[in-house]
C-alpha positions in Angstrom: 80.2 90.7 86.3 77.5 93.3 85.8 78.0 96.4 83.8 77.9 98.8 86.8 80.6 96.7 88.5 82.7 96.9 85.4 82.3 100.7 85.3 83.4 100.9 89.0 86.4 98.7 88.2 87.3 100.8 85.2 87.1 104.0 87.3 89.3 102.5 90.0 91.7 101.4 87.2 91.9 105.0 85.9 92.5 106.3 89.4 95.3 103.7 89.8 96.9 104.8 86.5 96.8 108.4 87.8 98.5 107.3 91.0 101.2 105.5 88.9 101.8 108.7 86.9 102.1 110.7 90.2 104.6 108.2 91.5 106.6 108.4 88.3 106.7 112.2 88.6 107.8 112.0 92.2 110.5 109.5 91.3 111.8 111.8 88.6 111.9 114.7 91.1 113.8 112.6 93.7 116.2 111.3 91.0 116.9 114.9 90.0 117.5 116.0 93.6 119.8 113.0 94.2 121.8 114.0 91.1 122.0 117.6 92.4 123.3 116.5 95.8 125.8 114.2 94.1 127.2 117.1 92.1 127.2 119.4 95.1 129.1 116.7 97.1 131.7 116.5 94.3 132.1 120.3 94.1 132.5 120.6 97.9 135.0 117.8 97.8 137.1 119.8 95.3 136.9 123.0 97.3 140.0 124.3 98.9 139.0 127.7 100.1 135.9 128.9 102.0 132.7 127.0 101.8 129.3 128.5 102.1 125.9 126.9 102.8 122.4 128.2 102.6 120.0 127.8 105.5 116.6 129.1 104.6 117.3 132.3 102.7 120.6 133.0 104.4 124.1 132.1 103.1 126.6 131.3 105.9 130.2 130.3 105.9 130.7 126.7 107.1 133.4 124.1 107.2 134.0 121.8 104.3 133.3 118.8 106.6 130.0 120.2 107.9 128.9 121.1 104.3 129.7 117.5 103.2 127.9 116.1 106.2 124.8 118.1 105.4 124.8 117.2 101.7 125.3 113.5 102.6 122.3 113.6 105.0 120.1 115.2 102.4 121.2 112.7 99.8 120.5 109.8 102.1 117.0 111.1 102.8 116.3 111.5 99.1 117.6 107.9 98.4 115.3 106.6 101.2 112.3 108.4 99.7 113.3 107.1 96.3 113.4 103.5 97.5 110.0 103.9 99.2 108.4 105.5 96.1 109.9 102.7 93.9 108.4 100.0 96.2 105.0 101.8 96.1 105.2 102.0 92.3 106.1 98.3 92.0 103.2 97.3 94.2 100.8 99.5 92.4 102.0 98.2 89.0 101.2 94.7 90.1 97.7 95.7 91.3 97.2 97.6 88.0 98.1 94.5 86.0 95.7 92.4 88.0 92.9 94.9 87.6 93.6 95.2 83.8 93.3 91.4 83.5 89.9 91.6 85.4 88.6 94.3 83.1 89.7 92.4 80.0 88.0 89.2 81.2 84.8 91.2 82.0 84.9 92.8 78.6 85.3 89.4 76.9 82.3 88.2 79.0 80.1 91.0 77.7 81.3 90.5 74.1 80.3 86.8 74.3 76.8 87.6 75.4 
């Protein structure tokens, strides 16, 4: 492998590491949303009086069942996104490991010269 090829590979590796960091941040955000929805679901489940929901910037009165249904939908969507992000992260991690091995081999080749 030539030096300019190694430089390109190293730049691609750095970009891949940035992508992995972005995925990790997104995963954290979705985990936090999932937890918020779980807590909201528990609180609505405990409610015995009126239940209110926000739509856009407006707060409206709603039924307990409708509020639970909306929260469950949102939680399912977040879980789906979380699964997708996790799969992307796993695939990217495998590629990153392969690329790291290639870079290490190329560096060893240059050191032996």
